[in-house]
C-alpha positions in Angstrom: -91.6 -217.5 -106.2 -93.3 -214.3 -107.5 -94.6 -212.5 -104.5 -96.3 -209.1 -105.3 -94.1 -206.1 -104.4 -96.5 -205.1 -101.5 -97.2 -208.7 -100.6 -97.2 -210.0 -97.0 -94.6 -212.7 -97.9 -92.1 -210.3 -99.6 -88.7 -211.0 -98.0 -90.1 -213.7 -95.6 -88.0 -216.8 -95.3 -89.6 -220.2 -95.2 -88.6 -220.6 -91.5 -90.5 -217.3 -90.7 -93.5 -218.5 -92.8 -93.7 -221.8 -90.9 -93.2 -220.0 -87.5 -96.1 -217.6 -88.4 -98.3 -220.6 -89.5 -97.5 -222.3 -86.2 -98.3 -219.2 -84.1 -101.6 -218.8 -85.9 -102.5 -222.4 -85.2 -101.9 -222.1 -81.5 -104.5 -219.5 -80.7 -107.9 -218.5 -82.0 -108.1 -215.4 -84.2 -108.8 -212.1 -82.5 -111.9 -210.9 -84.3 -111.6 -207.4 -82.9 -108.4 -207.0 -84.9 -109.3 -204.8 -87.9 -106.0 -205.6 -89.7 -107.1 -209.2 -90.3 -109.7 -209.8 -93.0 -111.0 -213.3 -92.8 -109.0 -216.1 -91.3 -105.3 -215.4 -90.4 -104.2 -218.5 -92.4 -105.8 -217.0 -95.5 -103.8 -213.9 -95.0 -100.6 -215.9 -95.1 -101.5 -217.5 -98.4 -103.1 -214.6 -100.2 -99.9 -213.7 -102.1 -99.9 -217.2 -103.6 -103.5 -217.3 -104.7 -103.2 -215.5 -108.0 -99.9 -216.6 -109.6 -98.4 -219.6 -111.3 -96.2 -220.5 -108.3 -99.3 -220.6 -106.1 -101.3 -222.6 -108.6 -98.4 -225.2 -108.7 -98.0 -225.0 -104.9 -101.7 -225.6 -104.0 -102.0 -228.1 -106.9 -99.4 -230.4 -105.3 -100.9 -233.5 -103.6 -98.0 -233.5 -101.1 -98.7 -229.9 -100.1 -102.4 -230.5 -99.9 -101.9 -233.6 -97.6 -99.8 -231.5 -95.2 -102.2 -228.5 -95.3 -105.1 -230.9 -94.6 -103.4 -232.0 -91.4 -102.7 -228.4 -90.5 -106.3 -227.3 -91.1 -107.7 -230.4 -89.2 -105.6 -229.5 -86.2 -106.6 -225.8 -86.5 -110.2 -226.9 -86.6 -109.8 -229.0 -83.5 -108.2 -226.0 -81.7 -111.0 -223.6 -82.9 -113.7 -226.1 -81.7 -112.2 -226.5 -78.3 
């Protein structure tokens, strides 16, 4: 995986990534936090948006099926 040198995911293990994703999905974003631009989930994936690995990752039907479930659950939490 080609994570940019200053990327958020640099040196992060997959276990840490999934734990962070889980933490984000358990509570609504704090809009007063100036360090977060946009949705916190977007901030996790930003390193993958502009490289071949990310294109392959997000182009996978299996990944998209799982992300759809995550986003649906996140939507339910945000609407509650």
